N, C-alpha and C positions, 0 to 999 in steps of 0.2 A: 504493498500499498504504499500512498505517498502522502506526508503531513506538508501541506504548504504552509509559507509565513508569508506576509505582505508587509510592506508599512514604508512610510518615507525614510529620507537617508538621516542619520542616529537617532531612529528608533529604538536598535538593540537588536536588530533581527540576525544578525553576521554571531553575536556573542549569545543569544539565545538557540541558534541553532547548532552550535559546536559542542554548549551543555547540554542539548538534549543529544547529539549525536553518544556524550559519553555516559548519558543513562540506557541510550539505544544501541547495545552490542553488536556490532555488526553491520546498523547502517549505515548508509552512503549520503552523502551531500551533493545536489546540483543548485550551480546561481545562478538566476534567472532563467535559463535555459532548461528544456525537460530531457534534454539530449546529454549526457557525457562529453561529446565534441559538437558542437556547432560553428563549423569555421568561419562562416554567414554572422554570428552573433558576433564571434572573435575580431572580425576584422572590423565590425561596427564598434564595439568597445576600444579596438586601438585608435580608431579617428578620433570619437570621442573625447577622449583624454587631450588631443592635440590641442581640442577647442579652434580648430580654424575648417570646420566642414558645417556650414549652416544646417539649421537646424530639417528642414525640408529634405536635402536628400539623407541626413543621416536617418531622420525616421523611415522613408523609404528603403534603405538598407536594413533597418530594424524588422521593417515589414517582412519583407524576405526573410529575416535569420529565422521568423514568427511563422511561416509558409514550413520552412522547411522542419522547425519542431515538430509541428502539427503530423506531415506527411508522415516522419521517418521513424515516431512516436511510437512504442510497444508499452506498455502496461507493464509493472514490476511483475517479477515471478512472485509463487506462493512463501513468502515468509520474508518477502525481502522488502525492506523498509527504508525509503529516500525522505531525505530529508528536501524540501524544495524554496529556496530562498531565493524570493521571489520570481514572476514571470515577464516575458517580453510583453504579453500582452497587454493587462493590467496595470505597466507601469508606462506602457507608450501610449493606451488609450489615456489615461489621465493626466498625462505631458502634453497630448496633442490638443486635447478640451480645452483645457485651463486657457493655453497661448492661443487659442483660437483657429489652429489649422482644422477646417472641418473635415477638409479631403482625405486628409491621414487620418484624422480619428473616425470617421464613416468605415477606411480601410480596414482598422482596428476592430471597432464596433462589429463588424461584418464575419469578424470570427469567432464570436464570444458562442456563437452558436456550435459549433464545431472542435471548439478545444477542450482537450479531454480532463475529468474531472477531478477532485482530489476526494480522499477516506474523510480528511479533514482538512479543514482551513484557519488559519489564524492570523488576524489584524492587530499588528504593532505601533503603537501610538507610546508619546508620555508628553510629562511635561515639559512647557517650552523654557524654563530657565534649566532645567536639567539637560535639556538639546542644546544649549548652548553650552553648558559646560562639557558636554559631550564632547563638542567642537571642540573648544580651546584644548583639551587635553590631546584632539589627534592631532590639532599645527603643532603643540608643542613637541607631539613626537614625528613630525615630520610624513604623517601618512593621512593627509587632508586629502580629498577629491575636488575637484571644480563643481558638482553638483554641492558639492556640502555649503559652498559658500552662499549659497542663497537663501539658508536662512536669514545671514545678515544685510544682505545686500538686496533681495524682496522678498521680506518674510510676507507678505500678501498673497505672495504668487506661490510661495511654500506652503503657505497654510493652505491656500487654495483648492492645491494642488492634493495634498493629504487630506480634505475632508474628502475630492472626487476620487481617489482613491481609496477611501476607506466605503464610500457608496459602492463602490463596483463591488469589491471583494466580499463584501456584505449580501448585495443582491445577487450574484451570480455565483456566488460559491459559497454562500451560507457561513461566511468568515464569524468566527468568534471575535469579539475585541478584546484583546489586551495591553494592560499599564505596564509599563515595564519601567515607570521611574525610580524601581526600588532594584531597578537589576542589578547596581554598584553595591548593594550589602547582599552577607552573602546569604543571610536567613531570608528576605525577602526572593530572594533569586531562588532558592529553594523550594517557596512557595508557589512563585508562580513556577516552576518545571514539573511540581507538583500537581498543580492542576492539570498544565496541558496536558500529561500523560493520563490523566484521570477520564479528559474529554477526548482522548484518542479512543477509536470504537474498539470494541476488543474482539473486532472482528483481526485484527494483529495478528492475537495470536492462534488464529485458526483458517488464515486464510486459504485460500481456495484456488487452483488455477483456473485461468477463465476456461478455459475449455469444460473442464469440471463441472462450472459452476451451472449454467445452465442447463446440461444435460441432465445434474442433480434436480433443479428445477421441474424440468421435462418429465423425469421420472417421478417426481414426487406430487405435480398437479394431476397425472395420470392417472397415480393412486389412491388420490382421494378423492377424483371425481369420476372416479370406476361408476357404473350402473344411473348418473344423473344424464338426464335430456332438458336439449333448450326447450323455450315454448312452446316449438311447434311439435313437442311429444317424439320427435324424428331423430333428430341429429345429438351426435353424444355430444356432452358438458364441452369433455377439454378442447372439441374444436373450436371455442371463444377464446380462450386463453391462448391456446397458440399462434390463433390468427391475429389478436392483439397485439402477439411478441414480433409475428411476421412482418405486422404493419410497422410498429417501432424500427425493425429494419427495411424495407423493401420501399416506402413511402416516406415516411421520416428521416429519412437517412440513420439511423440509429443503430452503434455497433458497440457499444457500452453493457458488457456482457451480465453487469449487475442492474440494469434498468431491465435488457432483456428476459432475464432471471424473476425480476420482481413481477413483470408483464405474464408470465407463464401461471404464480403465484398470487396475482393478484385478487382472486374471489374465494381463497381459501377460508383464512378466516370466518369469513362472513357464510359462506355456501357447504361448507364441509365441518367434520369433526377437528379437522387441524388445528392447532392453535399457535402461539407468537413462538412456543416452547421449541414445537415442532421443526418449524421453519428456521429457528435459531443454530438448532442441532444441526439441522441438515447445509445451509447455506450459509451460516452467518447473522450477526447481529443487523448489520447493515441492511440485509435484503428485509428481513425480520421487521425493521423498522417501518421499512418502505410499504412493505404490505401492511403494517398497524396503520399508516397514514389513510391506507385505498380503502379500508373497512368502517363501516357506518357503524355506528354504538347501537346495538338493539336491544338495548337498556333504556333507550329515551323513550319515549312516546309515541307515535308513528310520526303525527302533525310534527314533530318537533325534528326526527331523525334525519328529514334531507336538508334542512337550513343548515345544522348544525355538523354534518357531514362537507357541506360547500368551505363552513368557513374552517375547518378541519384540512380541509386542502388549499386552502389559499396560505396557511401556514407553515405548509407542507414546501420543502426546499422542487428544484425545479423537475428532478424526477422522478417523482411523482405523481405531477402534476402533468409531463407527457406520457407518465403510463395511464393515467385517466384518459386523456383526449385522445388516445391510442383505443381503450376502452370504449369512449361513446363513439367512436369512427365505427367501429366496427358493430358495435348495434345498432347505426341508423342505416348499415348497407343491410343488417338484416331484418330491418323494420320497413321494408318496401312494400311486404303484403300483410304489416302486421297492427293488427288494431290499436296495439300499443305506443303506434306512431308517434303522438302527440306529447306522448311525458318524454319520451327518447327524443324528440323536437326540442324539448324546452331543457332538457339535459346536456343539450349540443350547445344551446346557445351560453348553460353556464359551465360549460367546458373554456368557451370561447375566453371567458371572462376570466379563467383562468390563466390564460398566457396572458393577457394583460399586455404588457410592451416586454416581456421579455424575449430577447433576442435570439435566446436558445431554442425558446418557443415556436419561432417565427414561422416558421415550415412548418409544422405540424397544427400551427392554427389556419395557415391557410389551405391546408389539403382537406383539414373538414369544412372550411366553408366554400371550397369548391365542390365538395360531397354535396354539402347543403343545396347548392345553387341548381345541381344537376336534378334534383326533384324539389321541386319544392315545399312548403308546411300542408298547404291545402290541396295537394295532389292526389 
């Protein structure tokens, strides 16, 4: 799994990542790039340090590095822990958004939908005075970087960039915000690391190979849905979760094995005898949490159940919303001859509400709109 840290300069990312690696023997770190070696990013970094290249040209080079990152990326192997110190995508998007380079900002924004997700993300920040003291320390040691000086030369731009980076990290990667102001104190530093370790999914200890994960999910879905039929009384129920997973892959362009596995299992808790613990044992805590978010609360009165479920989905991460959109997409396909079409249509509109303006969900939302347009509500 990959543990991701974002934060603007002097937020303590490098220190936190280094100390976390000491707590997680065998873990490895990646700085900015998802790959251990990204020659395009290396060239961009070297040019940036010279201070002689314009922002637009440098941004274009970093965009090329991002494309290489995404194209060549492979998820970590089982039990392989990567500490990701920053990303090209979020730092570049925040920077170009704030300085007003809309063309480049739009390019980076377009990659949000296809950028790999992380097992857990954190956004680090700290008190401005602590930051200034860290900057003085860097100067005294002679290891300050050009971007560090922005804190003093243009603090308004610096903190605007931090606010935008924070918004991006929390919106698109569901990052937990951590204050590192006490990082220089040993006790506070250890407490911070303890909190980080406590928030890392327990699935780290039982990581499953991606190719095995969806196979486990398919096997489990087939076993628990055995004997169940769809509302037509003829189609085996397992056809639905299988189609939802295929919709994600073939129509929405999703390749993340966790999302595809959650799709296979999305009705298990609600419609079978399986519970959270069954899913957690077979496929890990992350998948179990996703399926739980995709499950209505049967303890609520029926009239409260749907509104509460919608709020639950709105509060969930983008992956669960993506599975729900695929679920509604398949149900709408299935309802062409169904008397339940009106209810499915209402759910389709709610699914579009889930998508909002999140670029990770844009392709799925557009596919659902096109499907809805192919047969009007009153057809």
